[in-house]
N, C-alpha and C positions, 0 to 999 in steps of 0.2 A: 486659360488661368497654367502656369507653369507646375510641375509637377517635381519642388524640389522645397530644402528650409534652408534659412539664414540664419546660422548662428547670432544670438545677442551679447553684445560686450564680449567679445573673442577679442585682445589685443593680437594673438597671431592670426589675424584673418582679417586685417584692416580690408582687403581686396573682396571681401564677402563673395566668397567662389559659391556659386549655390551648391549645394549638395543634391544629390538626385535622390528621389524616393524609390527604393527597391520593392515594389508588390511582394505580398506574401501571400501564397497557396494554401488553406486549411491542405491537410493530408488525408487521402482517403482515408476511409473508417476500414482496417483491417480485418476485424471481427464481426462486421455489421452480415446476417445471412437475409436473407431472401421470403417475408413472412409467406408460411403456406396458408394456401385456400381451402379450405373442409368442404366439400360439395354435399350436397343431399345424398349422394350415392355413399359417401364415405358414412355417413352419420345411420343411414340404411342400416350397411355393415356391423358397424359396430352395435344400433340395438339388436341384429338378427342375431349377433354372437352372445348377446348378455340376457339376452331374452329368457331364457329359467333363471338368471336373478332379478329381473322384473319381475316375471308372475309370481315367483317365492315371497317377495316383497309385499306386493299386491295380495295373494291371499292370505301371509301374513295379518298386517293392517286390519280386513275384512275381518279376519278371526278374532283378533282383538276389540274390535268394533261390536261382533257380535254377543261377544264373553259379555263385554260390558254393559250390554242391552236385557241379557237375560240375568244377570246378577242383578243389578241397581234396582230396588225395587222402584216403583214408579210413585208420584204423591201426587194431591191435589190441592189444589188451592180453592178458599173459601175467605171472600172479601165483602167486607163491613165497612160502612163510611159513616160517618160524625159529622154533623155542622154544629158549631159553637158562635155564641153572642160573646159579645164583652158585657156584664153586668159587674153594678154596686151591688153585691149585697152586705156591705157595711154599714149601710144606712136605710132609715126609714121613711126620710124626709126625700118625696120628689124631687126630681132635678129638675131642671129648667133646660127644654129642650134645644135650644141653643147651644146651651154650656157642656150637654152632651155630646151633644155633635163633634163639638170643637177638642173634646178630651180623646173622643174616639178614634184616635187618627192609626195609622197606617202600624208605626213603629209596636203602640200599644195592642195591636190584633195579633204582628209578628210575635212579638214577646209571648201573648197570652197561649197562643197558638202552639208554640214549642215549650212551655209550660205543661199542656195538655197532653203532649205527645210522651212528655218526660212522663209522664203520669201512668199514661198506657205501660211503658215499658217498663216500670218500676218494679222491685221485688212483690212488695206487697202485693201488687194484684196478680201481680206473675203465680207465687205460692197460694193464693186463693184460688185461682182455676185450677191450678195442679190439684188442690185440696178436693175441689168442688167436683172437679170428673173424674176423681182418683185414675191420673193420669200414669201416675208410677206402676201401676200393675201392665201398661200397654208396652205391646213387644219393643217399639224403639223406646223407651224410657228406661226400664229395665235392661236393656242388651247391654254388655259391660265389653268395650274393645278388649281385644287381647293386649295391648299396653299395659293397659289399668293394671290387669291382675299381679301384676307385677309389681305394683304399689302397696307398700308394707300399710295401708290404713284400718284403721279399726272399724269393727264392724260395726253397723249400725241401725240393721235392720230391725231392731226390737224397739228403737227410739223414736222417740215422737220426731217430726220434721222437723217443729222447728228448735230441739237439742241437738241434732245429726247434721254437723255444717258441710261435712265430706257430701255425705247423700243430696242435702240441698243443695249445694254447689252443681254438682251432676246432674240435678232434675236442672237448676235455672241455665246452664248451659245449653241443652237440650231443646231446654224450650226459645231461648231467644234465637237459637238457630234457625227454626222455623218461623219466626215470626216477624212482618215487616210491618210498620207503624211509619208512615211519612205524610207528610203535607201535599195539598194538590198546590199546584204553583196558582196563586191568580186568585184564589179561592179561600174560605173560610172553610174548608172541608178536609178532613183525616181521614185517610185509608187504612183500614187495616186487614191485614192477611195473615194467614194461618196456612201454613203447607202439613198434610199427615198424610200418609200412604190409606189411611181410611177417610174416605169425605165426611161420612158421617161426622167424625172425630173433628175433621178441621171447621164444620162450621159451628158443633156448641163451643169450642175454646174462642172461635169469633164472637159467639153468643153471648157467651156466659164473661166476658172479658170487658163488652161493651156495658152488659148488665151491671158487672162488679163497678164501672168507671164510673156509670148512671146515679146507683147510690150513693157512691162515696162521694162526688159533686154534692149531691142532694145533704148528705150530714155534714159537709163541710158548709156550706150555705144557710142550713137547718141552726146549726152551731153558731154561726156568725151572726144570723138574727135573733139566734135565744140570748146570746152576749149582747148584743145592743141594745134586746130589750128587759134584760135583768138591769143592765146600767142604767136606761130612762126609767125603770119604777124606781129605784133607788131613788133619782134625783127625785121623782116625784114625789117619792117618802118624805126627802128630805125637805121639799117645800111647804107640804103638808103640814109638816112640825115645825118649821117657824112662820108659818101663817099662823096655827093653832098657837104658838108661843107669842106674836105680835096679838093676834085676837085677845088672850088674857091680860098681857101689859095694858092695854087699853082698857078692859074693864077694871082690872086696879086702880088705874089712875081717873077712871071716872067714880069711882067712889071714895076717892082720897079729895077730888076737885067738892 
């Protein structure tokens, strides 16, 4: 193959004289420098030269870790689990087992589980546990961070907890910080955990929360059952009244006949 170009559509070049191509050579990089290789001996020399910096940094990190371990108060965890079943407390009539099984879908159980988790995290149960166990007198609840001392909040120390919003919010914040309520995947179990510097307090908080939760659920079911019972009793009284009126009307008709 020839190394030339024939210009096309050029009237002055009818003889189509070939034009030779001049190869171009890329110029050498003027500023290129060879990459220096660092040997193990050179690295060792640098480490020896900076050994005091390395020793000081290592000692500093160890001192910070030791100080953190000594300053931070260890916390104990108390764990309890509850198992729930989806119930129809608003009905006194026995259901068809096939209908109950078809209604108890996974979505229904998931919604019920999340509802009960939210109930366990509610402010109502939290304040009840705080008041029952007098947690406000505990050091971890009574200690006030230094940055909050500059806040000009009203003095609520002599007010009851339900009329002291700032104090109540601070107690709830500390309580929620140490409480863990989560669902166990693939089960109907809810795990409740509480962290406290005192292991007895951690256990008391968990037990009190579970006890108050069960009592609240019982009161809710009892109120629903009582409401249904009252409604049925009212309907029964109405039916009795209608029956008595019908009986009187029948007797009156018999007398006229």
